[in-house]
C-alpha positions in Angstrom: 87.0 105.3 -75.3 84.9 106.6 -77.7 81.2 105.6 -78.0 80.5 103.5 -81.1 78.5 105.0 -83.9 74.8 104.8 -83.5 72.9 102.7 -86.1 69.4 104.1 -86.1 70.1 107.8 -86.3 67.7 110.3 -85.0 65.4 111.2 -87.9 64.2 114.9 -88.2 60.7 115.3 -87.4 60.2 117.3 -90.4 60.9 113.9 -92.1 58.4 111.8 -90.4 56.0 109.6 -92.5 52.4 110.0 -91.8 52.5 106.9 -89.3 55.4 108.5 -87.7 53.6 111.9 -86.9 50.8 109.9 -85.7 53.0 107.9 -83.2 54.7 111.1 -81.8 51.2 113.3 -81.8 50.1 110.2 -79.7 53.2 110.0 -77.3 52.6 113.8 -76.8 49.1 113.6 -75.8 49.9 110.7 -73.4 53.0 111.8 -71.9 52.3 115.5 -72.4 56.1 116.1 -73.6 58.0 115.5 -76.6 60.8 113.2 -76.8 64.6 113.3 -77.8 67.0 110.9 -77.4 66.6 107.4 -75.7 64.1 104.7 -76.6 61.8 107.2 -78.1 63.9 107.9 -81.0 64.6 104.5 -81.7 61.4 103.4 -81.6 59.9 106.1 -83.7 61.4 104.0 -86.9 58.8 101.3 -86.2 55.8 103.5 -85.1 53.2 101.1 -84.2 55.7 99.2 -82.1 56.7 102.7 -80.5 52.6 103.1 -79.7 52.3 100.1 -78.2 55.7 100.0 -76.2 54.8 103.6 -74.9 51.6 102.4 -73.6 53.0 99.3 -71.7 55.8 101.8 -70.4 53.3 104.2 -69.4 51.6 101.6 -66.9 54.7 99.9 -65.7 56.5 103.3 -65.0 53.8 105.3 -63.8 50.6 103.5 -62.3 51.9 99.8 -61.7 51.2 98.3 -58.3 54.8 98.5 -56.9 56.3 101.6 -55.4 58.7 103.9 -57.4 61.6 102.7 -55.4 61.2 99.1 -56.1 60.2 100.0 -60.0 63.5 102.0 -60.3 65.4 99.3 -58.4 64.2 96.7 -60.8 64.7 99.2 -63.9 68.7 99.4 -62.9 69.0 95.3 -62.4 67.6 95.2 -65.9 69.8 97.8 -67.3 72.8 96.6 -65.7 72.3 93.1 -67.0 72.1 94.2 -70.6 74.8 96.8 -70.1 72.2 99.3 -71.4 73.8 102.5 -71.1 71.2 105.0 -71.7 68.5 103.2 -69.4 70.9 103.0 -66.7 72.1 106.5 -67.0 68.3 108.0 -67.3 67.2 105.6 -64.6 70.0 106.2 -61.9 68.7 109.6 -60.8 65.2 108.7 -60.7 66.2 105.5 -58.3 67.9 107.8 -56.3 65.1 110.2 -56.1 62.6 107.4 -55.2 65.0 106.4 -52.2 67.3 103.6 -53.8 70.6 104.2 -51.7 73.6 105.7 -53.4 75.6 103.0 -52.4 73.0 100.2 -53.9 73.1 102.4 -57.2 76.8 102.1 -57.2 77.2 98.5 -56.4 74.5 97.4 -59.1 76.6 99.8 -61.7 79.7 97.8 -60.6 77.9 94.5 -61.1 78.0 93.7 -57.4 75.7 92.6 -54.8 74.8 95.4 -52.4 76.0 95.5 -48.8 72.7 96.1 -47.6 68.9 96.9 -48.9 65.8 97.0 -47.4 63.6 93.5 -47.3 61.3 94.6 -50.0 64.5 95.5 -51.9 65.9 92.0 -51.7 62.9 90.7 -52.9 63.1 92.8 -55.7 66.7 92.0 -56.4 66.4 88.1 -56.1 63.3 88.1 -58.3 64.6 90.5 -61.1 68.1 88.5 -60.9 66.8 85.1 -61.1 64.5 85.9 -64.1 67.4 87.6 -65.6 69.9 84.9 -65.0 67.8 81.4 -65.0 64.8 82.7 -67.3 62.5 82.0 -64.1 61.9 82.2 -60.5 62.5 79.6 -57.8 59.3 78.6 -55.6 60.9 80.2 -52.7 61.7 83.5 -54.4 57.9 83.5 -56.0 56.6 83.1 -52.6 58.2 85.8 -51.0 57.4 88.4 -53.7 53.6 87.0 -53.7 53.5 87.7 -50.1 55.0 91.1 -50.2 53.4 92.5 -53.4 50.4 90.2 -54.1 49.8 88.6 -57.4 49.4 91.9 -59.4 52.7 93.2 -57.9 54.4 90.2 -58.7 53.0 90.0 -62.2 54.0 93.7 -62.4 57.9 93.0 -61.4 58.2 90.4 -64.2 56.4 93.3 -66.5 59.1 95.6 -65.6 61.7 93.3 -65.9 60.6 92.3 -69.5 59.7 95.6 -70.8 63.0 97.3 -69.9 64.8 94.1 -71.2 63.2 95.0 -74.4 64.0 98.6 -74.2 67.5 97.7 -73.3 67.7 95.3 -76.4 66.6 98.0 -78.5 68.4 100.5 -77.5 71.7 98.4 -77.5 70.9 97.0 -80.8 70.7 100.8 -82.1 73.9 101.7 -80.0 72.1 104.4 -78.1 74.7 106.5 -76.1 74.2 107.4 -72.3 72.3 110.7 -71.6 74.6 113.7 -71.7 76.7 113.6 -68.4 76.3 110.0 -67.6 79.1 107.6 -68.1 78.8 104.4 -69.9 78.5 101.3 -67.7 81.5 98.9 -67.1 81.9 96.2 -69.6 82.4 92.7 -68.2 84.6 91.2 -68.2 87.1 94.2 -69.1 
């Protein structure tokens, strides 16, 4: 199956407006790397949105109170829910490196509940799944998250869910392909 044509093509940096140049320079100053592909080639179309989005992402991805394993699990759940090919493909390897089991990654990709997760991973699974499906969490799930992660961690988990949903939506609108070498996610129903 061929990939659909992207809707927001990559802008050559030599064609950036001054606002885009400023946003790209800010990105480079903060992240210490440039960007090509993925969300930032989409967000550069709206430079101020890109700058604010990147700042939030820097906190949620690199400095929030949750471990990398739990954050990456949440990101995969969001990517699967939105069928966000790029996000899932980009974070699959990060999740594995952070300690999410290959069996769990495969189950998420296939839209199945994993057979086994660690206790805190089940809390993330339930919390993120409830937010995405019901648009809220039950008192019982909230209480489990609060006990496990504290107030900041519970809010950070909600923030990760919202932030990566926004990235997924933007990339789906723009029809961003998965990273090179990564397959598209199955479409449901197929």
